[in-house]
matplotlib code that plots the C-alpha trace (Angstrom):
import matplotlib.pyplot as plt

x = [-68.6, -69.8, -67.2, -67.7, -66.3, -65.2, -66.0, -65.0, -66.5, -64.2, -66.4, -70.0, -72.8, -73.9, -77.2, -80.6, -82.4, -83.1, -85.6, -85.1, -88.2, -88.3, -88.7, -87.4, -83.7, -82.8, -83.3, -80.7, -77.1, -74.9, -71.4, -69.3, -66.7, -63.8, -62.3, -59.4, -57.6, -57.1, -57.5, -55.9, -56.9, -54.7, -57.2, -59.5, -56.9, -58.1, -61.7, -62.8, -62.1, -65.2, -68.8, -70.2, -69.2, -70.5, -71.1, -71.3, -72.9, -74.4, -78.0, -76.9, -80.3, -82.0, -83.0, -82.2, -86.0, -86.5, -84.0, -85.6, -83.9, -86.7, -89.4, -91.6, -93.6, -91.2, -92.0, -94.7, -96.9, -99.3, -100.0, -96.3, -95.2, -93.6, -89.9, -86.8, -84.7, -81.9, -84.3, -84.9, -82.9, -84.7, -82.8, -83.8, -81.3, -79.2, -76.0, -77.7, -75.5, -76.6, -75.1, -75.8, -74.3, -74.3, -73.3, -70.1, -70.5, -67.3, -64.2, -62.7, -60.0, -61.4, -65.0, -66.9, -70.3, -72.7, -76.3, -79.0, -77.3, -80.2, -78.6, -79.6, -77.5, -74.9, -74.9, -71.5, -69.8, -67.7, -66.3, -66.2, -65.4, -65.4, -68.1, -66.4, -68.3, -66.4, -68.0, -71.5, -73.6, -72.8, -75.6, -79.3, -80.6, -83.9, -86.0, -89.5, -92.2, -92.8, -89.1, -89.6, -92.8, -91.3, -88.5, -90.8, -90.8, -87.6, -85.4]
y = [38.6, 42.2, 44.8, 48.6, 50.9, 54.4, 57.0, 60.6, 63.4, 64.9, 68.0, 69.3, 70.3, 73.9, 74.8, 76.3, 73.0, 72.3, 69.5, 66.1, 66.2, 63.9, 66.1, 69.2, 68.6, 69.7, 73.4, 73.0, 74.1, 73.0, 73.8, 71.0, 72.5, 70.2, 70.2, 72.7, 71.2, 68.0, 68.9, 71.6, 72.7, 70.0, 67.3, 68.6, 69.2, 67.9, 67.4, 70.4, 68.3, 66.1, 67.0, 65.0, 63.7, 61.0, 62.2, 59.8, 61.3, 60.4, 61.0, 62.4, 63.5, 60.1, 58.8, 55.1, 54.5, 55.4, 53.0, 50.1, 46.8, 44.8, 45.5, 48.6, 50.6, 53.2, 56.7, 55.1, 55.0, 52.0, 52.1, 51.0, 47.4, 46.5, 45.9, 45.4, 48.3, 47.2, 47.3, 51.0, 54.2, 55.6, 57.6, 55.4, 52.7, 50.8, 52.7, 56.0, 56.4, 58.4, 58.4, 60.9, 61.6, 65.4, 67.9, 69.6, 73.4, 74.7, 73.9, 76.7, 76.1, 73.4, 73.9, 72.4, 73.5, 70.9, 70.8, 68.3, 66.8, 65.4, 66.3, 69.0, 71.8, 70.5, 66.9, 65.2, 64.1, 60.9, 60.7, 62.4, 60.6, 61.7, 60.1, 58.1, 56.6, 53.4, 52.7, 53.2, 50.1, 48.0, 46.4, 46.9, 48.5, 47.5, 48.7, 48.1, 50.6, 51.9, 53.1, 55.2, 56.5, 57.9, 59.5, 61.4, 64.6, 64.0, 66.2]
z = [-161.4, -161.2, -160.5, -160.0, -162.7, -161.8, -164.4, -163.9, -166.0, -168.6, -168.7, -168.4, -170.7, -170.8, -172.5, -171.8, -171.2, -167.5, -167.9, -169.6, -171.8, -174.7, -177.8, -179.4, -179.1, -182.6, -181.5, -178.7, -179.1, -176.3, -175.1, -173.7, -171.4, -170.6, -167.1, -167.5, -164.5, -166.6, -170.3, -172.3, -175.9, -177.4, -176.2, -178.9, -181.6, -185.0, -183.8, -185.9, -189.0, -188.3, -189.0, -186.1, -182.7, -180.4, -176.8, -174.0, -170.9, -167.5, -166.6, -163.2, -161.9, -162.3, -158.9, -158.0, -157.7, -161.3, -162.8, -164.9, -165.3, -167.0, -169.6, -169.8, -172.4, -174.0, -172.7, -170.5, -173.5, -173.2, -176.9, -177.5, -176.9, -173.7, -174.4, -172.3, -171.1, -173.5, -176.4, -176.0, -175.4, -172.4, -169.8, -166.9, -167.6, -165.1, -165.6, -166.6, -169.7, -172.7, -176.1, -178.9, -182.3, -182.8, -185.5, -184.3, -184.8, -183.3, -181.3, -179.3, -176.6, -174.3, -175.3, -178.2, -179.4, -180.7, -181.8, -180.9, -177.8, -175.7, -172.3, -169.9, -168.5, -166.0, -167.4, -166.8, -170.1, -169.8, -173.4, -176.8, -180.0, -183.6, -185.7, -188.4, -191.3, -191.1, -187.7, -189.0, -189.4, -192.4, -194.4, -193.9, -190.8, -189.3, -186.4, -185.2, -186.3, -182.7, -182.6, -185.7, -184.3, -181.1, -183.0, -185.3, -183.2, -181.2, -183.3]

ax = plt.figure().add_subplot(projection="3d")
ax.plot(x, y, z, "-o")
ax.set_aspect("equal")
plt.show()
């Protein structure tokens, strides 16, 4: 049985990117400003001890008509194999959720600064987690060649 889930933003991304283009994110520094009506600086206490954070965000500008639920060519590139939406990380996913592991540059009050967050200015953030080595994949990691190819210039 499908049931709706209500997610409220904990804060918003502030950066110079206004378009969700696919590459060049490594040059982008972003501020994530928590909602000061809900969160005080203590919500981020201790986070500065971590080198990286996981940011879960919402692709809020994606129109309903752009959402994919089946298979497609990643990035619309017909040279890449047609794979299911859950076998790729494209933004036009059913729940419009993005996840990115980012270097944490600074924590100041209710704002954190990260690098390489692939989200545009104004993007709602739904969660922040410290990246902990113990949660990294165990054992050998594999991926198809096309996945490595599209990431070549992403960062």
